[in-house]
C-alpha positions, -999 to +999 in steps of 0.1 A: -450-374+280-455-340+266-467-325+234-442-315+207-447-279+194-422-270+167-433-235+156-431-201+173-439-166+164-411-142+153-409-107+138-416-072+150-452-079+156-483-097+143-495-087+109-463-070+098-459-082+062-429-060+056-407-080+080-391-110+061-387-127+095-424-124+105-446-154+107-439-189+120-405-206+120-388-237+134-381-232+171-364-265+180-329-274+171-318-308+157-304-318+191-337-310+207-356-331+182-332-360+185-333-361+223-371-356+224-375-386+201-351-408+222-366-396+256-401-399+243-398-437+240-384-440+276-412-435+300-415-439+337-428-474+331-393-486+323-381-476+358-412-484+378-436-506+358-411-531+345-409-548+379-446-558+377-440-572+342-410-593+354-430-606+383-458-617+360-438-633+332-405-642+350-374-643+327-398-649+298-404-611+299-374-611+274-397-627+248-425-602+256-401-573+250-389-589+218-424-595+204-436-560+213-404-545+199-409-563+166-445-551+164-434-515+171-408-517+143-433-530+118-459-504+127-434-476+124-422-488+090-458-489+078-465-454+093-433-441+076-444-455+042-479-439+046-464-406+057-440-406+027-468-414+003-493-389+018-475-363+040-500-346+063-500-331+098-527-355+109-504-385+109-521-419+116-555-402+123-554-387+088-543-420+073-571-439+089-596-412+077-584-416+042-583-454+041-613-464+063-635-433+065-641-403+088-653-425+116-619-442+118-600-410+118-623-394+144-621-425+167-583-429+165-577-392+170-597-390+202-583-423+214-548-409+210-558-379+230-573-401+257-541-422+258-520-391+265-544-380+293-540-413+310-502-415+304-496-381+318-514-390+350-497-424+353-462-410+347-467-381+371-478-406+397-448-428+390-424-399+392-441-387+424-436-422+440-399-420+433-396-384+445-415-392+477-390-420+485-363-394+483-381-366+502-409-382+522-418-348+538-438-340+506-468-363+500-471-382+468-500-361+455-479-330+462-450-343+440-475-353+413-489-318+413-455-302+412-444-324+383-476-315+363-473-278+370-436-277+360-442-296+328-472-275+318-455-242+325-424-253+305-446-261+275-465-228+277-435-205+281-418-210+247-408-236+223-371-230+230-375-235+267-395-267+261-367-280+238-340-273+264-360-289+292-367-320+272-331-322+260-315-322+295-341-343+313-342-369+285-304-369+286-306-379+323-329-408+314-305-420+287-274-417+309-293-436+337-302-464+314-267-466+301-254-468+336-279-495+345-268-516+316-231-513+324-235-520+361-259-549+355-235-564+330-206-562+354-228-578+381-239-607+358-204-615+348-190-613+383-168-583+376-186-559+400-169-559+434-190-572+463-215-590+442-220-628+443-219-639+407-238-671+415-268-650+426-265-623+400-255-644+370-273-658+340-284-688+360-313-666+373-329-671+339-337-708+347-329-714+384-362-701+399-389-722+383-375-722+348-375-697+320-413-696+321-423-701+357-459-690+351-464-707+318-462-695+282-494-674+286-476-651+309-456-638+279-487-623+264-500-611+297 
């Protein structure tokens, strides 16, 4: 949910050509980049928004995830091929500009900017809703403001601090998802103590109105 700067200023001062270390250099470590990539695909929607998707499609949400996952894989493979053939910092905006014309590159670039403006607000609101349930003394708008200020300040301080921040907080998300999968698996197979396997088992996929309780169209919805 944040931008990904990778360069930072080094050297004794700007405009010092005698210093071999002056100029721009990589400011993120490999572990930073790896965790940023992993954490970047895990948004607040997975923890908050998935419930509305499940309520809309029922167990058929599994097909929705499979279809979208396949589409994402295909798009990323295509983007990888285009980037390898024409490496440029403009990414898909530059590819669209080259293939379709300046209007396409301009439109896609600004649509991407608008997408992140919306996502930042949505994820800050989702995070604030969770934090408010933990500490209700602070209103939701207050938590959203705090989240935005902390993220913005972290990005502005330095590339290294941004990388560390993303590394540890993305790690929390990864660990949480791993724990959810393990606990959910134990519950489904009746291994988790105190859980009724009949209520938490695989029968839930068909016991409540079938696999597609709201019809096939709900998968696309």
